[in-house]
C-alpha positions in Angstrom: -46.8 28.5 215.9 -44.1 28.1 218.5 -41.3 30.0 216.5 -43.7 32.9 216.0 -44.4 33.1 219.7 -40.7 32.9 220.5 -40.0 35.8 218.0 -42.8 37.9 219.5 -41.5 37.2 223.0 -37.9 38.2 221.9 -39.2 41.4 220.4 -41.1 42.3 223.6 -38.0 41.6 225.7 -35.8 43.7 223.5 -38.3 46.5 223.4 -38.6 46.5 227.2 -34.8 46.5 227.6 -34.4 49.3 225.1 -37.0 51.4 227.0 -35.4 50.7 230.3 -32.0 51.7 229.0 -33.4 54.9 227.6 -34.9 55.7 230.9 -31.6 55.0 232.7 -29.8 57.3 230.3 -32.2 60.1 231.2 -31.7 59.4 234.9 -27.9 59.4 234.5 -28.1 62.7 232.7 -30.2 64.3 235.4 -27.8 63.1 238.1 -24.9 64.5 236.2 -26.6 67.9 235.9 -27.4 67.9 239.6 -23.8 67.0 240.4 -22.4 69.7 238.1 -24.7 72.3 239.7 -23.6 71.3 243.1 -20.0 71.3 242.1 -20.2 74.7 240.6 -22.3 76.2 243.4 -20.2 75.0 246.3 -19.0 77.6 248.8 -15.7 79.2 247.9 -14.8 79.8 251.6 -12.9 77.5 253.8 -15.7 75.2 254.6 -14.2 71.9 253.4 -15.0 72.4 249.8 -17.4 69.5 249.4 -21.1 70.1 249.2 -22.1 66.5 249.9 -21.6 64.7 253.2 -20.3 61.3 252.0 
């Protein structure tokens, strides 16, 4: 009984980690798109060139 519970616990942990990693990939992709849009839409004039403040 104990090995079965350990296997089920391992499956649940791996499923949770896989789901979290998939969510993090989507978040990273969204941040990349926002950064690219900001990079391409920056002002062309002599205003420093950076659209972010940090």
